[in-house]
C-alpha positions as CSV (number, residue, x, y, z in Angstrom):
1,X,0.0,0.0,0.0
2,X,2.9,2.4,0.9
3,X,4.5,1.6,-2.5
4,X,1.4,3.0,-4.3
5,X,0.7,5.9,-2.0
6,X,4.2,7.5,-2.2
7,X,4.1,8.1,-6.1
8,X,0.5,9.3,-5.9
9,X,1.4,11.8,-3.2
10,X,4.5,13.0,-5.1
11,X,2.4,13.4,-8.3
12,X,-0.3,15.3,-6.4
13,X,2.2,17.8,-4.9
14,X,4.1,18.2,-8.2
15,X,0.8,19.1,-9.9
16,X,0.1,21.7,-7.1
17,X,3.5,23.3,-7.5
18,X,3.2,23.2,-11.3
19,X,-0.2,24.9,-11.1
20,X,1.1,27.5,-8.7
21,X,4.1,28.2,-10.9
22,X,1.9,28.6,-13.9
23,X,-0.4,30.9,-12.0
24,X,2.6,33.1,-11.1
25,X,3.6,33.2,-14.8
26,X,0.1,34.3,-15.8
27,X,0.1,37.0,-13.1
28,X,3.7,38.1,-14.1
29,X,2.6,38.5,-17.7
30,X,-0.6,40.3,-16.8
31,X,1.4,42.7,-14.7
32,X,3.7,43.4,-17.7
33,X,0.7,43.9,-20.0
34,X,-0.8,46.3,-17.5
35,X,2.5,48.2,-17.3
36,X,2.8,48.1,-21.1
37,X,6.3,46.5,-20.8
38,X,6.8,44.1,-23.7
39,X,10.3,43.2,-22.6
40,X,9.1,42.2,-19.1
41,X,6.3,40.1,-20.8
42,X,8.7,38.1,-23.0
43,X,10.0,36.0,-20.2
44,X,6.6,34.7,-19.0
45,X,5.5,34.4,-22.6
46,X,8.4,32.2,-23.5
47,X,7.7,30.1,-20.4
48,X,4.1,29.7,-21.4
49,X,5.1,28.4,-24.8
50,X,6.9,25.5,-23.0
51,X,3.9,24.5,-20.8
52,X,3.1,20.8,-21.4
53,X,-0.5,20.8,-20.2
54,X,-3.8,20.8,-21.9
55,X,-5.0,24.4,-21.4
56,X,-8.4,25.2,-20.2
57,X,-10.3,28.0,-22.0
58,X,-9.5,30.6,-19.4
59,X,-5.8,29.8,-19.4
60,X,-5.8,29.7,-23.2
61,X,-7.1,33.2,-23.4
62,X,-4.6,34.5,-20.9
63,X,-1.7,32.8,-22.7
64,X,-2.9,34.0,-26.1
65,X,-3.1,37.6,-24.8
66,X,0.3,37.4,-23.2
67,X,2.0,35.9,-26.2
68,X,0.3,38.4,-28.6
69,X,1.4,41.3,-26.4
70,X,5.0,40.1,-25.8
71,X,5.8,38.8,-29.3
72,X,3.9,41.6,-31.1
73,X,2.1,39.0,-33.3
74,X,-1.3,37.4,-32.9
75,X,-1.1,33.9,-31.2
76,X,-3.8,31.3,-31.3
77,X,-4.3,27.9,-29.6
78,X,-4.1,25.1,-32.1
79,X,-6.0,22.1,-30.7
80,X,-4.5,19.7,-33.3
81,X,-0.9,20.3,-32.0
82,X,-2.1,21.2,-28.5
83,X,0.1,24.3,-28.6
84,X,0.0,28.0,-29.3
85,X,1.1,29.3,-32.7
86,X,1.6,32.7,-34.2
87,X,-0.2,33.7,-37.3
88,X,3.0,33.4,-39.3
89,X,3.6,29.8,-37.9
90,X,0.0,28.9,-38.9
91,X,0.6,30.4,-42.4
92,X,3.9,28.5,-42.7
93,X,2.1,25.2,-41.7
94,X,-0.6,25.9,-44.2
95,X,2.0,26.5,-46.9
96,X,4.0,23.4,-45.9
97,X,0.7,21.4,-46.0
98,X,-0.2,22.8,-49.4
99,X,3.3,22.0,-50.8
100,X,3.1,18.5,-49.4
101,X,-0.3,18.0,-51.0
102,X,1.0,19.3,-54.3
103,X,4.1,17.0,-54.1
104,X,1.8,14.1,-53.4
105,X,-0.5,15.0,-56.3
106,X,2.6,15.2,-58.6
107,X,3.7,11.8,-57.3
108,X,0.2,10.4,-58.1
109,X,0.4,11.8,-61.6
110,X,3.9,10.4,-62.1
111,X,2.8,7.0,-60.9
112,X,-0.2,7.1,-63.2
113,X,2.0,8.1,-66.2
114,X,4.4,5.2,-65.3
115,X,1.4,2.8,-65.1
116,X,0.1,4.0,-68.4
117,X,3.5,3.7,-70.1
118,X,3.9,0.2,-68.7
119,X,0.4,-0.8,-70.0
120,X,1.2,0.7,-73.4
121,X,4.5,-1.2,-73.5
122,X,2.8,-4.5,-72.5
123,X,0.1,-3.9,-75.2
124,X,2.8,-3.2,-77.8
125,X,4.7,-6.4,-76.7
126,X,1.5,-8.5,-77.0
127,X,0.9,-7.1,-80.5
128,X,4.4,-7.9,-81.6
129,X,4.1,-11.4,-80.2
130,X,0.8,-11.8,-82.0
131,X,2.3,-10.5,-85.2
132,X,5.2,-13.0,-84.9
133,X,2.8,-15.9,-84.3
134,X,0.7,-14.9,-87.3
135,X,3.9,-14.7,-89.5
136,X,5.0,-18.1,-88.3
137,X,1.5,-19.6,-88.7
138,X,1.3,-18.2,-92.2
139,X,4.7,-19.6,-93.2
140,X,3.9,-23.0,-91.7
141,X,0.5,-23.0,-93.4
142,X,2.1,-22.2,-96.8
143,X,4.8,-24.9,-96.3
144,X,2.3,-27.5,-95.3
145,X,0.0,-26.5,-98.2
146,X,2.9,-26.9,-100.7
147,X,3.9,-30.2,-99.1
148,X,0.3,-31.4,-99.1
149,X,0.1,-30.8,-102.9
150,X,3.3,-32.9,-103.5
151,X,2.9,-35.6,-100.9
152,X,-0.5,-35.6,-99.2
153,X,-0.1,-38.8,-97.2
154,X,3.2,-37.8,-95.7
155,X,1.9,-34.3,-94.9
156,X,-1.1,-35.4,-92.9
157,X,1.2,-37.7,-90.8
158,X,3.6,-34.8,-90.1
159,X,2.9,-33.6,-86.5
160,X,3.1,-29.8,-87.3
161,X,1.0,-30.0,-90.4
162,X,-1.5,-32.3,-88.8
163,X,-2.0,-29.8,-85.9
164,X,-2.4,-27.1,-88.5
165,X,-4.9,-29.1,-90.6
166,X,-6.9,-30.0,-87.5
167,X,-7.2,-26.3,-86.7
168,X,-7.9,-25.0,-90.2
169,X,-8.9,-28.0,-92.3
170,X,-7.2,-29.5,-95.3
171,X,-6.0,-27.2,-98.0
172,X,-8.1,-27.0,-101.2
173,X,-7.0,-29.5,-103.9
């Protein structure tokens, strides 16, 4: 039981101290804002950027105001990254995302072109193969036809000519 209680107690007090430290950072930044001192606000603002907690709405607003004042640029909370970003950072991310999308689209187009070229090559190869087969079939057909006219009995017992004649019939006499 003691083994479980000690880590729980440590975590509890650590969260209390963290919360208190964050509250001091908020109040320090608010004091700098009230005084109109951007330099004084930069320290707390930079600390706020390093907070590793999920911010509640009230704290998000305070952090956004502090960052905007100290950094002289509008800051927003980005729920996707669970962090604060300046307008320029958001624009950079949007540009990066758009570039990545464009690169992926170019990659898809290139892959489609490669696939089309491969299909065209395969079709051409099949057509050449078919043309070769037709040329051979024609030559064999002519040779068997000539042989059949000279020696019909020998020709029908020739395995190649027999296969041809079974497929096409005997040549006309």
